[in-house]
C-alpha positions in Angstrom: 55.5 -29.1 -29.9 55.7 -32.7 -28.8 57.2 -35.3 -31.1 55.5 -38.3 -29.5 52.4 -38.6 -27.2 51.5 -41.7 -25.2 47.8 -42.3 -24.8 46.9 -43.9 -21.5 43.4 -44.9 -22.4 41.3 -47.2 -24.7 38.3 -47.3 -27.0 36.9 -44.3 -28.9 38.8 -41.7 -26.9 42.1 -43.3 -27.6 41.3 -43.3 -31.3 40.1 -39.7 -31.0 43.4 -38.6 -29.6 45.3 -40.5 -32.3 43.4 -38.6 -35.0 44.2 -35.3 -33.5 47.9 -36.1 -33.1 48.1 -37.5 -36.6 46.8 -34.2 -38.0 49.3 -32.3 -35.9 52.2 -34.4 -37.2 52.7 -36.0 -33.7 53.6 -39.7 -33.4 51.5 -41.8 -31.0 51.9 -44.7 -28.6 48.9 -46.4 -27.3 49.1 -48.7 -24.2 46.6 -51.6 -24.0 45.5 -54.6 -22.0 45.6 -58.1 -23.4 41.8 -57.8 -24.0 42.4 -54.8 -26.3 45.2 -56.3 -28.4 43.0 -56.2 -31.5 41.4 -52.8 -30.9 41.3 -50.1 -33.6 43.5 -47.8 -31.5 46.2 -50.4 -31.4 45.9 -50.9 -35.2 46.2 -47.1 -35.9 48.7 -45.9 -33.4 52.4 -45.6 -34.6 53.4 -47.9 -31.7 51.6 -49.9 -29.1 52.6 -51.5 -25.8 50.8 -54.2 -23.9 50.8 -53.2 -20.2 48.8 -56.0 -18.5 45.9 -58.3 -18.3 42.2 -57.3 -18.9 41.4 -56.0 -15.5 41.8 -52.2 -15.4 43.6 -52.2 -12.1 46.3 -54.3 -13.7 46.6 -52.4 -17.0 44.9 -49.0 -17.5 45.3 -48.1 -13.8 48.9 -49.6 -13.6 50.9 -46.4 -13.2 54.4 -48.1 -13.2 53.6 -50.0 -16.4 52.3 -46.8 -18.2 55.4 -44.8 -17.2 57.7 -47.6 -18.3 56.0 -47.8 -21.7 56.4 -44.0 -22.0 60.1 -44.3 -21.2 60.8 -47.2 -23.5 59.1 -45.6 -26.5 60.6 -42.1 -26.0 57.3 -40.3 -25.5 57.4 -36.6 -24.6 53.9 -36.3 -23.1 51.0 -38.5 -21.8 47.3 -37.9 -22.7 45.0 -39.6 -20.2 41.7 -39.2 -22.1 38.8 -39.4 -19.7 38.1 -41.9 -16.9 40.8 -44.2 -15.6 43.8 -41.9 -14.4 42.6 -38.7 -16.0 41.8 -37.0 -12.7 44.4 -38.8 -10.5 46.7 -36.2 -9.0 49.2 -38.8 -7.9 49.5 -40.1 -11.4 50.1 -36.5 -12.7 52.8 -35.9 -10.2 54.6 -39.2 -11.1 54.3 -38.3 -14.8 56.0 -35.0 -14.2 58.6 -36.4 -11.8 59.6 -38.8 -14.6 60.2 -36.0 -17.1 57.0 -36.3 -19.2 54.4 -33.6 -19.8 50.9 -34.4 -18.6 48.3 -33.2 -21.1 45.8 -31.7 -18.6 45.7 -29.4 -15.6 48.1 -29.3 -12.6 47.9 -32.0 -9.9 47.0 -29.3 -7.4 44.0 -28.2 -9.3 42.9 -31.8 -10.0 43.1 -32.5 -6.3 41.2 -29.4 -5.4 38.4 -30.0 -7.9 38.3 -33.8 -7.2 37.2 -33.1 -3.6 33.7 -31.8 -4.1 33.6 -30.2 -0.7 36.8 -28.3 -1.3 35.7 -27.5 -4.9 32.4 -26.1 -3.7 34.2 -23.8 -1.2 36.8 -22.7 -3.8 34.4 -21.7 -6.5 32.0 -20.0 -4.1 34.9 -17.7 -3.1 35.4 -17.0 -6.8 31.7 -15.9 -7.2 29.9 -19.0 -8.4 26.5 -19.8 -7.0 26.3 -23.1 -5.2 23.5 -25.4 -4.1 22.5 -24.8 -0.4 24.0 -27.5 1.8 26.4 -28.5 4.6 29.5 -26.4 4.9 31.7 -29.4 4.9 31.7 -33.1 5.4 29.0 -34.7 7.6 30.4 -37.2 10.1 27.4 -39.0 11.5 23.6 -39.6 11.1 22.7 -37.2 14.0 24.6 -34.3 12.5 23.3 -35.0 9.0 19.7 -35.3 10.2 20.0 -32.0 12.0 21.4 -30.2 9.0 18.7 -31.7 6.7 15.8 -30.7 9.0 17.2 -27.2 9.2 17.5 -27.1 5.4 14.2 -28.9 4.7 13.6 -32.2 2.9 14.2 -33.5 0.3 18.0 -33.6 0.5 20.8 -35.3 -1.4 23.7 -37.1 0.3 26.8 -37.2 -1.9 30.2 -38.7 -1.8 32.9 -36.0 -1.5 35.1 -37.8 -4.0 32.3 -39.4 -6.0 31.0 -39.4 -9.6 28.7 -41.2 -11.9 25.9 -41.4 -9.4 27.8 -43.7 -7.0 27.7 -42.7 -3.3 24.6 -40.6 -3.9 21.3 -41.0 -2.1 18.1 -38.9 -2.3 16.2 -38.6 1.0 12.6 -37.5 0.9 11.8 -37.5 4.6 13.5 -37.8 8.0 12.6 -41.4 8.6 14.7 -42.4 5.5 17.8 -40.5 6.5 19.7 -43.0 8.6 19.5 -45.8 6.1 20.3 -43.5 3.1 23.3 -42.0 5.0 24.9 -45.4 5.8 24.3 -46.6 2.2 25.9 -43.5 0.7 29.0 -43.9 2.9 29.3 -47.6 2.1 29.0 -46.9 -1.6 31.5 -44.1 -1.4 34.0 -46.3 0.5 33.6 -49.2 -2.0 33.9 -47.1 -5.1 36.3 -44.4 -4.1 38.1 -45.7 -1.1 36.8 -42.7 1.0 33.5 -42.7 2.9 33.4 -38.9 3.3 30.0 -37.5 2.4 28.2 -34.1 2.4 24.6 -32.9 2.1 22.9 -30.6 -0.4 19.4 -29.5 -0.9 17.7 -31.7 -3.5 16.4 -29.7 -6.4 13.2 -31.3 -7.7 13.0 -30.1 -11.3 16.5 -29.0 -12.4 18.3 -29.1 -15.8 22.0 -30.2 -16.0 23.9 -27.5 -17.8 27.7 -27.6 -18.2 30.1 -25.0 -19.6 33.1 -26.0 -21.7 36.1 -24.0 -20.5 39.7 -23.6 -21.5 42.7 -21.9 -19.9 46.4 -21.6 -20.8 49.7 -20.6 -19.2 49.5 -17.1 -20.8 46.6 -16.0 -18.7 44.0 -16.6 -21.3 40.6 -18.1 -20.1 37.4 -18.6 -22.1 34.3 -20.6 -22.4 33.0 -22.3 -25.5 29.3 -22.4 -24.8 27.1 -24.8 -22.8 25.9 -28.3 -23.2 22.5 -29.5 -21.9 23.0 -33.0 -20.3 19.6 -33.4 -18.7 18.7 -36.7 -20.4 20.0 -39.1 -17.7 19.3 -42.4 -16.1 20.7 -43.0 -12.6 22.9 -39.9 -13.0 24.4 -41.3 -16.2 24.1 -39.1 -19.2 22.5 -40.6 -22.3 22.2 -37.5 -24.6 23.8 -34.1 -24.7 23.1 -31.0 -26.8 24.2 -27.5 -27.6 22.7 -24.9 -27.3 20.4 -25.8 -24.4 16.7 -25.4 -25.4 15.9 -23.7 -22.1 18.5 -20.9 -21.8 18.0 -17.5 -23.3 20.9 -15.4 -24.6 21.1 -13.3 -21.4 21.4 -16.5 -19.2 23.9 -18.1 -21.7 26.1 -15.0 -21.6 25.9 -14.7 -17.8 26.9 -18.2 -16.9 29.5 -18.5 -19.7 31.3 -15.4 -18.6 31.1 -16.4 -15.0 32.6 -19.8 -15.7 35.5 -18.1 -17.7 36.2 -15.8 -14.8 36.4 -18.8 -12.5 38.9 -20.4 -14.8 41.0 -17.3 -14.7 40.8 -17.1 -11.0 41.9 -20.7 -10.6 44.8 -20.3 -13.0 43.5 -23.3 -14.7 45.3 -24.7 -17.8 43.8 -27.0 -20.3 40.3 -28.3 -21.1 37.6 -28.6 -18.4 34.0 -28.5 -17.7 32.1 -26.6 -15.0 28.7 -28.3 -14.3 25.6 -26.6 -13.0 22.1 -27.5 -12.0 19.6 -25.0 -13.4 16.2 -24.4 -12.0 13.7 -21.5 -12.2 16.3 -19.2 -13.8 19.0 -19.9 -11.3 22.3 -21.7 -11.7 24.0 -23.8 -8.9 27.5 -25.1 -9.2 27.7 -28.9 -9.0 31.2 -29.9 -9.9 34.2 -29.3 -12.1 35.7 -32.0 -14.3 39.4 -31.3 -14.9 39.6 -33.2 -18.2 38.1 -33.6 -21.6 34.5 -34.8 -21.4 32.8 -37.7 -23.2 30.5 -35.2 -24.8 33.2 -32.8 -26.1 32.2 -33.4 -29.8 29.0 -31.5 -29.2 31.0 -28.4 -28.7 33.3 -29.2 -31.6 30.4 -29.4 -33.9 29.0 -26.0 -33.1 32.4 -24.2 -32.8 34.5 -25.9 -35.4 37.3 -26.2 -32.9 39.3 -29.4 -32.3 39.3 -29.5 -28.5 41.8 -32.3 -28.2 44.3 -30.5 -30.5 43.8 -27.4 -28.3 44.5 -29.5 -25.2 47.8 -30.6 -26.8 48.8 -27.1 -27.8 48.1 -25.7 -24.4 50.1 -28.5 -22.7 53.0 -27.7 -25.0 53.0 -24.1 -23.7 51.3 -22.5 -26.6 48.5 -19.9 -26.1 44.9 -20.8 -26.9 44.5 -20.5 -30.6 40.8 -19.8 -30.2 41.6 -16.5 -28.5 42.4 -15.3 -32.0 38.9 -16.0 -33.2 37.2 -12.7 -32.7 33.5 -12.9 -31.9 33.4 -16.7 -31.8 29.8 -17.7 -32.1 28.0 -21.1 -31.9 26.9 -22.4 -35.3 23.6 -24.2 -35.5 22.7 -27.0 -33.1 24.4 -30.3 -32.2 23.2 -33.4 -30.3 25.2 -36.5 -29.2 23.8 -39.8 -28.1 25.9 -42.4 -26.3 25.7 -45.8 -27.8 26.2 -48.5 -25.2 26.4 -52.3 -25.7 23.5 -52.8 -23.3 20.0 -54.2 -23.4 17.8 -51.1 -24.2 15.2 -52.2 -21.7 17.0 -53.8 -18.8 20.3 -51.9 -19.3 22.3 -55.2 -18.7 25.7 -55.0 -20.5 25.8 -57.0 -23.8 29.5 -57.8 -24.6 30.2 -60.0 -27.5 31.3 -60.1 -31.1 30.0 -57.6 -33.6 28.8 -59.7 -36.6 27.8 -56.8 -38.8 28.6 -53.1 -38.7 27.7 -50.1 -40.7 28.3 -46.5 -39.5 25.8 -43.8 -40.5 26.9 -40.9 -42.7 25.8 -37.9 -44.6 25.8 -34.2 -44.0 26.4 -33.2 -40.4 26.8 -36.8 -39.1 29.7 -38.0 -37.1 30.2 -41.4 -35.4 33.0 -41.6 -32.9 33.7 -45.2 -32.3 36.5 -47.8 -32.2 34.4 -50.8 -33.2 34.4 -52.7 -36.5 32.9 -55.8 -38.0 34.3 -58.9 -36.2 35.4 -56.8 -33.2 34.8 -58.6 -29.8 33.6 -56.1 -27.2 35.3 -57.1 -23.9 33.3 -57.5 -20.7 35.8 -55.7 -18.5 35.2 -52.0 -19.2 32.5 -49.4 -19.5 29.8 -50.5 -22.0 29.9 -47.4 -24.2 31.0 -48.4 -27.7 30.4 -45.2 -29.6 29.0 -41.7 -29.8 26.7 -40.6 -32.6 26.9 -36.8 -33.0 24.8 -34.8 -35.5 24.8 -31.1 -36.5 22.0 -29.1 -38.0 21.0 -25.5 -38.7 18.6 -25.6 -35.8 17.3 -28.1 -33.2 14.4 -29.4 -35.3 16.7 -30.3 -38.2 19.2 -31.8 -35.8 16.6 -34.1 -34.3 15.4 -35.3 -37.7 18.9 -35.8 -38.8 19.7 -37.9 -35.7 16.6 -40.0 -36.3 17.8 -40.7 -39.8 21.3 -41.5 -38.6 20.0 -44.0 -36.0 18.0 -45.8 -38.7 21.2 -46.1 -40.8 23.3 -47.5 -38.1 23.9 -51.2 -38.2 25.5 -52.9 -35.1 24.6 -56.6 -35.0 25.7 -59.4 -32.7 25.2 -57.4 -29.5 22.4 -55.4 -28.1 22.7 -51.6 -28.0 20.8 -48.7 -26.6 20.0 -47.2 -30.0 16.3 -48.3 -29.9 15.9 -46.4 -26.6 17.6 -43.3 -28.0 15.3 -43.4 -31.0 12.3 -43.7 -28.6 13.5 -40.6 -26.6 13.7 -38.5 -29.8 10.0 -39.2 -30.5 8.7 -38.1 -27.1 6.8 -34.8 -27.0 8.6 -33.6 -23.9 12.0 -34.0 -25.6 10.8 -32.4 -28.8 9.5 -29.4 -26.9 12.6 -29.3 -24.6 10.3 -29.5 -21.6 12.1 -32.0 -19.3 14.4 -32.3 -16.3 17.2 -34.6 -15.1 14.5 -36.8 -13.6 12.2 -37.0 -16.7 13.7 -40.1 -18.4 13.5 -42.3 -15.3 10.0 -41.2 -14.6 9.0 -41.7 -18.2 10.6 -45.2 -18.3 8.8 -46.2 -15.1 5.5 -45.1 -16.5 6.2 -46.9 -19.7 7.0 -50.1 -17.9 3.8 -49.8 -15.8 1.6 -49.3 -18.8 3.2 -52.3 -20.6 2.7 -54.4 -17.5 -0.9 -53.4 -17.3 -1.5 -54.2 -21.0 0.2 -57.6 -20.5 -2.0 -58.3 -17.4 -5.2 -57.5 -19.4 -4.1 -59.9 -22.2 -3.4 -62.7 -19.8 -6.8 -62.0 -18.1 -8.5 -62.1 -21.5 -6.8 -65.4 -22.4 -7.8 -67.0 -19.1 -11.5 -66.0 -19.6 -11.4 -67.4 -23.1 -10.1 -70.8 -21.8 
């Protein structure tokens, strides 16, 4: 087992990895930017090394600085967390060339799964169903329009190396195609340095279902159930839950076992997630994330398995410990909401100093965050400041427990998305489980329209009174 792990990340995931290492008797080193010098992960790690100024390109994406920190502190392995360099094949190769162990899959698999066109072809050969679309990249408007018309509108133009909704355009009819195609390529180039795009059939009422998978160097491969991530805004997840309220046991067993077989076929080692769109009883492969996910606590709550510790054990060459758990079953229901430092109505980031802070507690409540009273949220990074996860015996209990936990949470000095999350939990469609990945945006648009109409009526009434 490793003696010392360097954590090449920040915020709540850095703290999460520190906790797992501490319980395993492993020392930790956390690298940080000057903006994160007072962060909780810096305070709790055994050692910390400042590797650059606030901008991520000069610190958390600074590969030479990270490797130098690992060498100076005598680290055995490097855990990338999620985001930043977690799916950067070049970084993994450099980590291994310098004699450190990368806690994650091989650079070859990261490269293969990072290119969505290659990934789609690879998993299709292994038996996964895929969304109908172009066989490869689309080079120009004329080719794309021809493919789209043959397939039938609406279609989705996607960046081959994209993520987070960037480089993605929905096209409802032929007249919109040229502008959308050029926009997608421009966004792909700006965000990922590669303007390669491809086309898929746009599913109009899908769910987003992902399967948590694990593999090791001993030939073991398994899945740990699904997560339903259909509550989204602009392709960004806001809430995740397990089990999905729309899958039956037959479907759950089918897609889980299919995902595990894919992992075995890939020779994949470590934690990962295979993401699907689900519509009318059919699953369609979307992408594979070769890392730990933001929403991994949902799976931990229903399985009782520490996924980060499992990652570390697998990277150290040990077999999956969960393979020894005969008849592993999901226990109850879990929901996670992402708490962002954003205006809950405009979604504009709200960095600043937290003047008062109180985390929720009680049975089945977990708050993964690195914030504290007096902490200054820097404006340089993603606005997520925490994750509120609850567990209950069933979905109904889980929802009620989450409502209570939101009411208990105190984060003052900055705006957060907690009011929005509380509103979502009250909506009839969410309570019944009857929603798609497009539901929230449609619901928010309707809400804004109704509020605007009410405001106009009030203004009209005041004008008449005057």
